[in-house]
N, C-alpha and C positions, 0 to 999 in steps of 0.2 A: 797432388790433393785436388780434389774438385773444390771449385770455389762456388759453393751453394748458395751462398748469400747473393752473389750478384745473378745466378741463375733464377732465384726466386723473383728477383726484381726486374728483370729483361723483359723490356717492351712496356712496363709499367712506370718507368722514371723513378727518381729518389734513389736513396742508398741505405743501407742497414746502419742503424745507430742505436749504441747501448744507453739508454735513459731511464728515469724514473716514471712509473705510472702511479698515480695517486689512488689510494683506496681509503678505507677507514670511513669516519664520519666527522661531524662538526666537532671541533677541538679535539679530535682524536685521530690526527693523520697516520696512516702507513702506506710505505712505498713498496712496490714491487720493482725490482730492477729487471728490465727486459730488453730484448733485442727486436726492434721494431723498423718498419719502413719509415724513413724521415718524414714522408707526406701524410702520414697517419695521425690523428688526433692524439694528444697525449695519453689519454686513458682509452684509447681505442684498441682494436685487434692488434696483437703482437704476434711475432714469429716463435718466440721461445721466451720463458720466464728463467732468469739466471740467478735470481735471488730475491731478497727482500729486506727491508731496513724499517725499523720502528725506532723514529727519532726521539720519542719522549722516553725519559730515563725511567727504570723500573724500580723495584723497590729497594734493589741494592745500588742505585745511582748509576746504572751502567744502561747504554743504548745497545739494542741488539740487533745484530746484522748476520744475515747468512748468505753465502755466495756459493756458487758451483763454479769453483776456478777452473776446471777442466772445460766447460762449456764457454766460459768467458775468454779464455785462450783461443779456443776454436774460432768464436766469432772475430775476435781481433785479427787472427791469421787470416780469415776471409776478407779483411778491409773493412770491417766495422769501426765506427768512429764512436769515441765517447762523448757524451753531452758534458757541459761544464761540471754540473753537480756530480755526475758519476767520475769524472776525473778527479774532483776534489775528494770524494769518497775513498777512491783507491790510491790516492797520494800520487797522482801522474799527471801534472801540470804540463801542458805541451804534448800531449800523448800522440799527437800526429806525426812523431818523428821517428815512431818504432815502437817496439814492444817493450821498452823500457832500458834503463842504464845498464842492465846485466846483460843484454844482447837478447837473441831470438829465444822466446820461450820464457823469459823472466817476466815476473809480474810483481813490482814491489808495492806492497800495500801500505796504507798510511798507518802511522805510529798509533792513530786512534783505535784501529782496528785489531792491531797486533799486540800493541804494549799495554792496554788496560784491561786485558783478560775479559773479553766480550763473553758473556753469558748466554748460552743457549744458542739456537740457530733456527732457521725457518724451517718448520717440519713439512711444509707443502713442497719444497723443492725435490723434485725428482729428476 
Protein backbone atom coordinates (compact mmCIF):
# COMPACT_ATOMS: atom_id res chain seq x y z
CA UNK A 1 0.00 0.00 0.00
CA UNK A 2 1.31 3.44 -0.88
CA UNK A 3 1.82 5.64 2.14
CA UNK A 4 0.06 8.63 0.62
CA UNK A 5 0.06 10.65 3.83
CA UNK A 6 3.83 10.64 4.08
CA UNK A 7 4.22 11.36 0.35
CA UNK A 8 1.96 14.39 0.53
CA UNK A 9 4.04 15.90 3.30
CA UNK A 10 7.51 14.96 2.03
CA UNK A 11 9.75 18.01 2.06
CA UNK A 12 7.21 20.14 3.91
CA UNK A 13 7.72 18.84 7.45
CA UNK A 14 5.03 17.84 9.87
CA UNK A 15 2.88 14.74 9.84
CA UNK A 16 -0.77 13.86 9.27
CA UNK A 17 -3.03 14.28 12.27
CA UNK A 18 -6.76 13.56 12.61
CA UNK A 19 -8.36 16.41 14.53
CA UNK A 20 -11.36 18.70 14.87
CA UNK A 21 -11.72 21.84 12.74
CA UNK A 22 -14.09 24.35 14.30
CA UNK A 23 -17.02 25.67 12.28
CA UNK A 24 -20.38 27.18 13.10
CA UNK A 25 -20.83 30.53 14.77
CA UNK A 26 -20.97 32.12 18.21
CA UNK A 27 -22.74 29.88 20.74
CA UNK A 28 -23.35 27.26 18.03
CA UNK A 29 -20.17 25.23 17.48
CA UNK A 30 -19.87 22.60 14.80
CA UNK A 31 -16.78 20.48 14.19
CA UNK A 32 -15.43 18.80 11.08
CA UNK A 33 -13.25 15.76 11.72
CA UNK A 34 -10.37 16.18 9.29
CA UNK A 35 -7.01 14.71 8.29
CA UNK A 36 -4.58 17.63 8.16
CA UNK A 37 -0.90 18.51 8.26
CA UNK A 38 0.15 19.04 11.88
CA UNK A 39 1.70 22.39 10.98
CA UNK A 40 -1.50 23.86 9.54
CA UNK A 41 -3.84 26.08 11.54
CA UNK A 42 -6.73 24.41 13.36
CA UNK A 43 -9.32 25.70 10.91
CA UNK A 44 -6.94 25.93 7.95
CA UNK A 45 -6.56 23.85 4.83
CA UNK A 46 -6.94 20.11 5.36
CA UNK A 47 -6.25 16.99 3.29
CA UNK A 48 -9.65 15.33 3.67
CA UNK A 49 -12.83 15.65 5.71
CA UNK A 50 -13.53 12.39 7.54
CA UNK A 51 -16.69 13.29 9.42
CA UNK A 52 -18.53 15.86 11.46
CA UNK A 53 -19.69 16.39 15.03
CA UNK A 54 -22.51 18.55 16.36
CA UNK A 55 -21.73 18.78 20.10
CA UNK A 56 -25.01 20.44 21.10
CA UNK A 57 -27.96 18.11 21.81
CA UNK A 58 -30.78 18.12 19.25
CA UNK A 59 -34.53 18.00 19.97
CA UNK A 60 -34.20 14.36 21.04
CA UNK A 61 -31.38 15.13 23.49
CA UNK A 62 -28.78 13.39 21.31
CA UNK A 63 -25.52 14.66 19.88
CA UNK A 64 -25.06 14.00 16.17
CA UNK A 65 -21.84 12.58 14.72
CA UNK A 66 -21.03 11.20 11.31
CA UNK A 67 -17.81 9.38 10.39
CA UNK A 68 -16.42 7.82 7.24
CA UNK A 69 -14.86 4.78 8.95
CA UNK A 70 -13.29 3.46 5.75
CA UNK A 71 -11.28 6.64 5.20
CA UNK A 72 -10.50 6.89 8.93
CA UNK A 73 -8.97 3.40 8.84
CA UNK A 74 -7.04 4.37 5.70
CA UNK A 75 -5.45 7.43 7.31
CA UNK A 76 -4.63 5.51 10.49
CA UNK A 77 -3.00 2.86 8.30
CA UNK A 78 -0.92 5.58 6.64
CA UNK A 79 0.47 6.57 10.04
CA UNK A 80 -1.83 9.47 10.92
CA UNK A 81 -2.07 10.28 14.61
CA UNK A 82 -5.23 11.19 16.50
CA UNK A 83 -5.50 14.37 18.52
CA UNK A 84 -6.62 13.92 22.13
CA UNK A 85 -10.21 15.10 21.51
CA UNK A 86 -10.45 12.76 18.51
CA UNK A 87 -9.11 9.89 20.64
CA UNK A 88 -11.75 10.65 23.26
CA UNK A 89 -14.55 10.68 20.66
CA UNK A 90 -13.44 7.39 19.15
CA UNK A 91 -12.84 5.78 22.55
CA UNK A 92 -9.18 5.09 21.83
CA UNK A 93 -6.97 6.45 24.62
CA UNK A 94 -3.31 5.90 23.82
CA UNK A 95 -4.06 5.25 20.16
CA UNK A 96 -0.40 5.53 19.28
CA UNK A 97 0.01 1.87 20.31
CA UNK A 98 -1.69 0.51 17.18
CA UNK A 99 -5.07 0.30 15.51
CA UNK A 100 -6.94 -0.82 18.60
CA UNK A 101 -7.28 -3.75 20.95
CA UNK A 102 -8.80 -6.00 18.30
CA UNK A 103 -5.72 -6.03 16.09
CA UNK A 104 -5.09 -4.48 12.70
CA UNK A 105 -8.17 -3.07 11.03
CA UNK A 106 -10.28 -2.90 14.19
CA UNK A 107 -11.66 0.42 15.32
CA UNK A 108 -13.46 0.31 18.67
CA UNK A 109 -15.86 3.20 18.95
CA UNK A 110 -16.84 5.02 22.10
CA UNK A 111 -20.02 3.72 23.75
CA UNK A 112 -21.31 7.28 23.42
CA UNK A 113 -21.33 6.83 19.64
CA UNK A 114 -22.69 3.30 19.43
CA UNK A 115 -24.75 2.81 22.58
CA UNK A 116 -27.01 5.85 22.58
CA UNK A 117 -28.44 5.46 19.09
CA UNK A 118 -27.03 8.59 17.56
CA UNK A 119 -29.58 9.97 15.17
CA UNK A 120 -28.65 11.09 11.69
CA UNK A 121 -25.28 11.58 10.13
CA UNK A 122 -23.34 14.27 8.37
CA UNK A 123 -24.85 14.63 4.91
CA UNK A 124 -21.87 16.46 3.46
CA UNK A 125 -19.46 13.53 3.88
CA UNK A 126 -18.50 12.08 0.53
